[in-house]
C-alpha positions in Angstrom: 73.8 169.3 205.2 77.0 168.9 203.4 76.6 165.6 202.4 73.1 166.5 200.7 70.7 165.4 203.6 68.9 166.9 206.7 70.6 164.4 208.5 67.2 162.3 209.1 67.4 158.0 209.2 65.7 157.5 206.6 66.8 161.0 204.1 68.0 160.3 200.8 71.6 160.0 200.8 72.0 160.1 196.7 74.2 163.9 196.2 73.7 163.2 192.0 71.5 164.9 189.8 68.9 167.1 192.4 65.9 165.6 190.0 66.5 162.3 190.9 66.6 162.6 194.5 63.3 162.2 196.7 62.9 164.0 199.9 61.6 162.0 203.0 58.2 163.7 204.9 58.1 161.7 208.3 54.9 160.9 210.2 53.7 158.7 212.5 50.7 156.1 212.6 49.1 157.7 215.5 48.6 161.0 217.5 50.6 159.4 220.6 53.1 158.0 218.3 53.6 162.2 216.8 53.9 163.2 220.7 56.3 160.7 221.8 59.2 161.5 218.7 58.2 165.3 219.2 58.7 165.0 222.8 62.0 163.1 223.3 64.0 166.5 223.3 62.4 166.7 226.7 64.1 162.9 228.4 66.7 164.1 230.6 70.1 162.2 230.2 70.9 159.7 232.9 73.4 162.2 234.4 70.5 165.0 235.0 68.3 162.1 236.2 71.3 160.9 238.9 71.9 164.9 239.8 68.1 165.5 240.0 68.1 165.3 243.6 71.0 167.4 244.3 70.1 170.4 242.5 67.1 173.1 243.2 64.8 174.2 240.0 63.2 177.4 240.1 60.2 177.0 237.6 59.3 181.0 238.2 62.8 181.7 236.6 61.0 180.3 233.4 61.6 177.1 231.0 65.2 176.9 230.9 64.9 176.4 234.9 62.8 173.7 234.8 63.6 170.5 236.1 64.5 167.6 233.9 61.6 165.8 232.7 59.1 168.5 232.7 57.2 169.8 229.6 56.0 173.4 230.3 52.7 174.1 229.6 53.3 176.6 226.5 54.8 174.0 224.7 51.3 172.7 223.6 50.4 176.6 222.4 53.6 176.2 220.4 52.5 173.4 218.7 49.6 171.9 216.4 48.8 168.5 215.2 48.3 168.0 211.3 46.1 164.6 210.1 46.5 163.2 207.1 44.7 159.9 205.5 46.5 157.5 203.4 44.5 154.9 201.5 44.8 151.2 202.1 46.0 149.8 199.1 49.0 152.4 199.3 52.0 149.9 199.8 55.0 150.7 202.5 58.0 148.8 203.4 58.0 147.4 206.5 61.7 147.4 207.1 62.2 146.1 210.3 60.6 142.4 209.2 63.3 139.8 209.5 62.7 139.4 206.1 63.1 142.5 204.7 66.4 143.1 206.9 68.3 140.3 205.5 67.1 141.0 201.9 68.8 145.0 202.7 72.1 142.6 204.5 72.5 141.6 201.2 72.0 144.6 198.8 74.0 146.7 201.2 76.8 144.5 201.8 79.8 146.5 200.1 78.4 149.4 202.4 78.4 147.7 205.6 82.1 146.4 204.6 83.1 150.7 204.0 81.1 151.2 207.4 83.4 148.2 208.8 80.5 146.7 210.7 80.7 142.9 211.3 77.9 141.0 209.5 76.6 140.2 212.8 76.4 144.1 213.6 73.9 144.5 210.5 70.2 144.1 212.7 67.8 146.7 213.7 70.0 148.4 216.5 72.8 149.2 212.9 69.8 150.9 211.7 68.1 152.6 214.3 71.3 154.2 215.2 71.7 157.7 216.0 74.9 158.6 214.0 76.2 157.5 211.3 73.2 157.2 209.7 74.7 156.1 206.3 73.1 152.5 206.3 69.7 153.7 207.0 69.8 156.4 204.5 71.5 153.8 202.3 68.2 151.8 203.1 65.9 154.2 202.3 67.0 154.7 198.3 67.1 151.2 198.2 63.6 150.9 198.9 62.6 153.5 196.8 64.3 152.3 193.9 62.7 149.4 194.4 60.4 147.9 191.3 57.3 148.0 193.4 57.4 151.6 194.2 56.9 151.9 197.7 55.1 154.7 198.9 57.6 154.7 201.7 58.6 153.3 205.0 56.9 152.1 208.0 59.2 151.1 210.4 58.8 151.1 214.6 60.3 153.9 216.1 63.4 153.3 218.5 61.3 154.9 221.1 59.6 151.6 221.7 58.2 148.7 218.7 54.3 149.8 220.3 55.2 153.2 218.2 54.8 153.1 214.5 56.2 156.0 212.1 56.0 156.3 208.5 58.3 158.3 206.1 56.5 158.9 203.1 58.6 159.6 199.6 58.4 162.4 197.8 59.2 162.9 194.2 61.5 166.1 193.8 61.2 165.0 189.5 57.8 165.2 189.1 57.6 168.9 189.5 55.1 169.5 191.6 56.7 167.6 195.0 54.0 165.3 195.5 54.2 161.9 197.7 53.9 158.6 196.4 51.2 157.9 198.4 47.7 159.9 197.7 46.9 162.2 200.6 43.7 163.1 202.1 44.8 165.9 204.7 42.1 166.3 207.3 43.0 168.7 209.5 45.6 170.9 211.4 44.2 170.7 215.0 45.8 173.5 218.1 46.8 171.3 221.1 45.9 171.8 224.5 48.0 171.0 227.5 45.2 168.0 229.1 45.1 166.5 225.0 44.5 163.1 226.3 47.0 161.5 223.7 49.8 164.1 224.9 49.3 162.8 228.4 49.3 159.4 227.1 53.0 160.2 225.6 53.6 162.2 228.5 53.5 159.3 231.2 55.0 156.9 228.6 58.4 158.8 228.7 57.9 159.3 232.6 57.6 163.3 231.4 55.3 165.5 233.1 53.6 168.8 232.4 54.0 172.0 234.6 
């Protein structure tokens, strides 16, 4: 985007020398969490839920005419699931802990003032805000520059604290765009509509597949 990011939560906000930037690679700790993140686009708005009983939908007319909250079966055919392994010794920053949160509160105090947030507004809801994402992106840059050289960020999903996501830092100044965490790529698998993890994610979001 025009601000030098892709607009995602933990993107690098630094607009200076491109070789000093990092790329955020987003992943989930489980297949279920990955499905939930991807399926959130099908979650109906409160307005659609309220109007659901008043609108007639025709499944024969195609996906665009499906009732809100319905995932078309074709969705599974159009996606694949990649899996990788990260060594247990790799260090991730858990930014949702109370210690990390208030450490960031001190480091990002000038930005908090710029964004006109009160001290009581710097909490997890501020980091999880859909927009603006200045605060969470600044937090990602702070973690990236930490002397402990974290491989990335681990944080609960805003869709539920039972779902863990990770953001891997990819050093752009390394020349080969490798992540700080050494990854072992295990598989890229196709997805079927009866995939048990997919069905579990659908159930969590109160969706259904048709």
